[in-house]
C-alpha positions as CSV (number, residue, x, y, z in Angstrom):
1,M,-143.3,-37.0,-92.5
2,T,-146.6,-38.9,-92.7
3,Q,-149.8,-37.5,-91.3
4,D,-149.9,-40.3,-88.7
5,A,-146.4,-39.3,-87.5
6,E,-147.2,-35.6,-87.4
7,K,-150.5,-36.2,-85.5
8,N,-149.0,-38.7,-82.9
9,K,-145.5,-37.3,-82.4
10,G,-146.3,-36.3,-78.8
11,F,-147.6,-39.8,-78.0
12,A,-144.4,-41.3,-79.6
13,V,-142.2,-39.2,-77.3
14,L,-144.1,-40.3,-74.2
15,A,-143.2,-43.9,-75.2
16,Y,-139.6,-43.3,-74.1
17,L,-140.4,-41.7,-70.7
18,S,-140.6,-44.7,-68.4
19,W,-144.0,-45.8,-67.5
20,L,-145.7,-42.9,-69.3
21,L,-145.6,-45.3,-72.3
22,L,-148.9,-46.5,-71.1
23,I,-150.5,-43.3,-72.2
24,P,-149.8,-43.8,-76.0
25,L,-150.4,-47.5,-75.6
26,F,-154.0,-46.9,-74.8
27,C,-154.7,-43.4,-76.3
28,A,-153.0,-43.9,-79.7
29,K,-153.6,-47.6,-80.2
30,D,-154.7,-47.1,-83.8
31,S,-151.6,-45.2,-84.8
32,H,-148.9,-47.3,-86.4
33,F,-146.3,-44.6,-85.7
34,A,-147.1,-44.4,-82.0
35,R,-147.3,-48.2,-81.6
36,F,-143.9,-48.6,-83.2
37,H,-142.4,-46.2,-80.6
38,V,-144.4,-47.8,-77.8
39,G,-142.9,-51.1,-78.8
40,Q,-139.4,-49.6,-78.7
41,G,-140.2,-47.9,-75.4
42,I,-141.4,-51.2,-73.8
43,T,-138.3,-53.0,-75.0
44,L,-136.1,-50.2,-73.5
45,A,-138.1,-50.3,-70.2
46,I,-137.8,-54.0,-69.9
47,F,-134.0,-54.0,-70.4
48,W,-133.6,-51.1,-68.1
49,A,-135.7,-52.8,-65.4
50,C,-133.7,-56.0,-65.7
51,W,-130.4,-54.0,-65.4
52,W,-131.9,-52.3,-62.3
53,V,-132.4,-55.7,-60.7
54,V,-128.8,-56.6,-61.5
55,E,-127.7,-53.3,-59.8
56,I,-129.7,-54.2,-56.7
57,I,-128.3,-57.7,-56.5
58,V,-124.7,-56.6,-57.0
59,G,-125.2,-53.8,-54.5
60,A,-126.6,-56.2,-51.9
61,I,-123.7,-58.6,-52.5
62,T,-120.9,-56.0,-52.4
63,G,-122.5,-53.4,-50.2
64,W,-120.9,-54.7,-47.0
65,I,-117.3,-54.2,-48.4
66,P,-116.8,-50.4,-47.7
67,I,-114.6,-49.1,-50.5
68,L,-114.8,-51.9,-53.0
69,G,-118.6,-52.1,-52.7
70,A,-118.9,-48.4,-53.5
71,V,-116.5,-48.7,-56.5
72,I,-118.3,-51.7,-57.9
73,S,-121.7,-50.0,-57.4
74,V,-120.6,-47.0,-59.4
75,I,-119.2,-49.3,-62.2
76,V,-122.4,-51.3,-62.3
77,A,-124.5,-48.1,-62.5
78,L,-122.7,-46.7,-65.6
79,P,-124.8,-48.6,-68.1
80,N,-127.7,-46.4,-67.0
81,I,-126.1,-43.7,-69.1
82,F,-126.5,-45.9,-72.2
83,F,-130.2,-46.5,-71.4
84,L,-130.7,-42.7,-71.1
85,V,-128.9,-42.2,-74.4
86,F,-131.1,-44.8,-76.1
87,A,-134.2,-43.0,-74.7
88,I,-132.9,-39.7,-76.1
89,I,-132.3,-41.4,-79.5
90,G,-135.8,-42.7,-79.5
91,I,-137.2,-39.3,-78.6
92,I,-135.2,-37.7,-81.4
93,N,-136.5,-40.3,-83.9
94,A,-140.1,-39.7,-82.7
95,I,-139.7,-35.9,-83.0
96,N,-138.3,-36.3,-86.5
97,G,-141.2,-38.6,-87.5
98,E,-138.9,-41.6,-88.1
99,E,-139.4,-45.3,-87.3
100,K,-135.9,-46.3,-86.6
101,P,-135.1,-49.1,-84.2
102,L,-133.0,-48.3,-81.1
103,P,-129.4,-49.4,-81.1
104,I,-128.5,-52.9,-79.8
105,F,-132.0,-54.2,-78.8
106,G,-134.3,-52.2,-81.0
107,K,-135.0,-55.1,-83.4
108,I,-136.6,-57.1,-80.6
109,T,-140.4,-57.0,-81.1
110,I,-142.5,-57.2,-77.9
111,L,-145.5,-55.2,-79.2
112,K,-147.0,-56.1,-82.5
113,V,-147.3,-53.0,-84.6
């Protein structure tokens, strides 16, 4: 594990905890390791927020159908488990001092490292 990774491990973990990613974005801006994880965290947050909008729209459309609306809302909410798993994977990578991209959308670069 590099010295940068060891020193900024805590900041890297924060990058996967929703909007707490702003803390390492500003406090560890000179750390390559922390910026890598902030980039991954931003990508995760954006995809998660987009999915949340989809959930709201589907809920609004199907919410007036009593049983079917409830079933569809539960089905549409299931991908949140995957987002949580991706966040856990990112946290584990940060704790281990690794710079591995997240599954599926981890190769998307939003923040330049």
